[in-house]
C-alpha positions as CSV (number, residue, x, y, z in Angstrom):
1,M,0.0,0.0,0.0
2,Q,1.3,3.5,-0.9
3,K,1.1,6.5,1.4
4,A,1.3,10.3,0.9
5,T,1.4,12.9,3.7
6,A,0.7,16.7,3.6
7,R,0.3,19.4,6.2
8,F,-1.8,22.6,6.0
9,E,-0.7,25.2,8.5
10,T,-3.8,27.0,9.8
11,A,-5.4,28.1,13.1
12,H,-8.5,26.3,11.9
13,G,-7.2,22.7,11.6
14,R,-9.8,21.2,14.0
15,K,-12.6,23.0,12.3
16,Y,-11.6,21.7,8.9
17,L,-11.1,18.2,10.3
18,A,-14.7,18.2,11.5
19,Q,-16.1,19.7,8.3
20,L,-14.3,17.1,6.1
21,C,-15.3,14.2,8.3
22,K,-18.9,15.3,8.4
23,H,-19.0,15.8,4.7
24,F,-17.3,12.5,3.8
25,G,-19.6,10.8,6.4
26,H,-22.5,11.3,4.0
27,K,-20.9,8.8,1.5
28,T,-18.5,6.6,3.5
29,E,-17.6,5.3,6.9
30,V,-16.0,7.9,9.1
31,E,-14.7,8.1,12.7
32,Y,-13.5,11.3,14.2
33,S,-12.8,13.2,17.4
34,E,-11.7,16.8,17.9
35,D,-8.1,16.0,17.0
36,E,-8.2,12.9,14.8
37,G,-10.3,11.6,11.9
38,R,-10.3,8.6,9.7
39,C,-12.3,8.3,6.4
40,A,-12.8,5.2,4.3
41,L,-12.3,6.8,0.9
42,S,-12.9,4.6,-2.1
43,T,-9.2,4.7,-2.8
44,G,-8.1,3.7,0.7
45,P,-8.1,5.1,4.2
46,A,-7.4,8.8,4.8
47,E,-6.3,9.9,8.3
48,M,-6.3,13.5,9.6
49,H,-4.6,14.9,12.7
50,A,-5.4,18.4,13.8
51,D,-3.6,20.6,16.4
52,D,-3.2,24.3,17.2
53,G,-1.0,24.9,14.2
54,G,-2.8,23.0,11.5
55,I,-4.0,19.7,10.0
56,T,-2.0,16.8,8.7
57,F,-3.3,14.3,6.1
58,D,-2.2,10.8,5.5
59,V,-3.8,9.1,2.5
60,H,-3.3,5.4,1.5
61,A,-4.0,3.6,-1.7
62,E,-3.1,0.3,-3.5
63,D,-1.4,2.0,-6.4
64,A,-0.1,5.3,-7.7
65,A,-3.3,6.2,-9.6
66,G,-5.4,5.6,-6.4
67,L,-2.9,7.7,-4.4
68,E,-3.3,10.6,-6.8
69,R,-7.1,10.3,-6.7
70,A,-7.0,10.3,-2.8
71,K,-4.8,13.4,-2.8
72,G,-7.2,15.1,-5.2
73,I,-10.2,14.2,-3.1
74,I,-8.6,15.8,0.0
75,V,-7.3,18.9,-1.8
76,S,-10.5,19.6,-3.7
77,H,-12.7,19.5,-0.5
78,L,-10.2,21.3,1.7
79,V,-9.9,24.1,-0.9
80,R,-13.6,24.6,-0.8
81,F,-13.8,24.6,3.0
82,A,-10.7,26.8,3.4
83,F,-11.7,29.3,0.7
84,R,-10.9,32.3,3.0
85,E,-7.3,31.1,3.3
86,N,-6.7,31.1,-0.5
87,L,-5.4,27.5,-0.4
88,E,-4.8,26.1,-3.9
89,E,-2.7,23.0,-3.3
90,L,-1.0,20.9,-0.6
91,A,2.7,19.9,-0.7
92,W,2.5,16.1,-0.5
93,S,5.4,13.8,0.4
94,E,5.1,10.1,-0.6
95,A,6.4,7.2,1.5
């Protein structure tokens, strides 16, 4: 399984974590608390960790195409929710 990680520095990490999990929860299995979330995306699990300085995303997929799709799902939704912060993209590192 492949993995990619990204971090978005923001004072609203916990808010975005809750918004993303609630949104994804309409279509897939989701578990979350104030600081951590896990979503069963169609490509594989996505994990989120929020703190006072931002939110970190770990996405997993079976192959490179799935990993790109998972990253795109997270970015497209986060861009919408964080529109006031002018976010356009996340810097992902792959493991």
